[in-house]
N, C-alpha and C positions, 0 to 999 in steps of 0.2 A: 227177619236178616237185622233191624238195629238194634233188637233185644243182646242178639250174639255179638253181631260192633261193641257193646254197647259193657256188656260182660267181659269180654278179652279187654278190653282198654280198663277193667277195674281189679283183673288178675294179675296178681304181683312178678306169678314169673311171665309173662309176657312182657308186662312190662321193666321188670331188670331183663331181658332180652332185643325192649327198642332203643334202651338206653346206653345197652353195650352196642350194640349197630351205631348208634349214635358219639357217641364215642371212638368207636373203629371208623368212624368216616370220617371223624375230625383229623382221628391220627393220622390217615393217606392223607389228605390233602394236607397238614404239615407237614409230614414225606415229603409230598408231588410238588411244594412252597419251596422246601430245604435243597429239593433235587435243581429246581427252578433257580434258585440263588445260588448255589454250587458252580451250574453250566455255565450262569454270567461270569462268575468271577473266573473260570478256566477261562472264557472266549475273553476276558478284559486281561488279563497278563498272556494272552496270549497274544493279540494282538499290542500290549507293553513289547513284547517282549520281539514280534517283529518291527518296533521300531527301533528300538536299541538296538537290535542287528545292521537294520538299514540304515542310524545314525556314527553306529559305528565306520562301514563301507565304508561311507563318505569321509569322513576324519580317515582313517587311508587312503580316500584317491588322494585328495588334501596333501596330505604328507607328501605320498608318492609324487604328485604333481609338485609342488615347493622343491622335493628334493632336486626333482629332473631340472626344476628352473637353476636350483642354486649350481648346479653340475655343467650346466651349458653355462652360465654366467661365469662362473670358474676356468671352463675349456675356452672362451671367447679372451677372459680377461691371459693365456696362458700361448692363447694365440698373436695378443698385440702382444707383448710380452717379447716373445719371438720373433717377429717384424722387426721389431722395434731393435733389436737384439742382432739380427739380421743387417737390417742396416744402417747401424751402428759398424759395425764392424767390415760390413764393403768399403761404409766411409771412412775408415781407418786406411782400408786396401788402399782407397782410392788418395787419401793428400798422403801415402807413404811413398806411392808412387808415384808424387808430382813432386816430392818432395823429391826423389833419386834424379828425377827429372832435371829436376833446378840445381842442383849438385852437381850429373854429369855437366849441365848447360853451364856453367862454373869454372869446371874440371876443362873444357875446351875450349870453351872463351877466354883461359888462362895459355892452355896452351897453344890458343893461336894470340894470343899477345906475346908468349916466349916466341914464336918463332917469327913476330913481324919482328921482333927487335935485334932477333938476332942474324935476322936477311937483311936492316937497317945498318947493326955492324959492319958487318958481311960488304954493306954496298961506300964503307964511308969507310 
């Protein structure tokens, strides 16, 4: 049996076949390693894409929140301006009403003074 194995090892055709099998095995291992590296690269790309997408969503959410805060502040300012305008208009109306009251009071006072003077002249 040992002689048969020794003979087979020396046979050039068998040696050639063994070398071919070894090369095929190396090629298969190389392909397997290449496939594993490609798979790992794809997974990394996917993870990076997911992170980038999440970052974009976060940025958009922040932009929307910022826009809402600005709009809210603008509405508050508009409301305060309207209140101030309304208050100023009401104060103006109140002052005009008061001024008209003073004018009427003065006119009534004049009329009363003139009436008193007439009455005094009649008595004299």
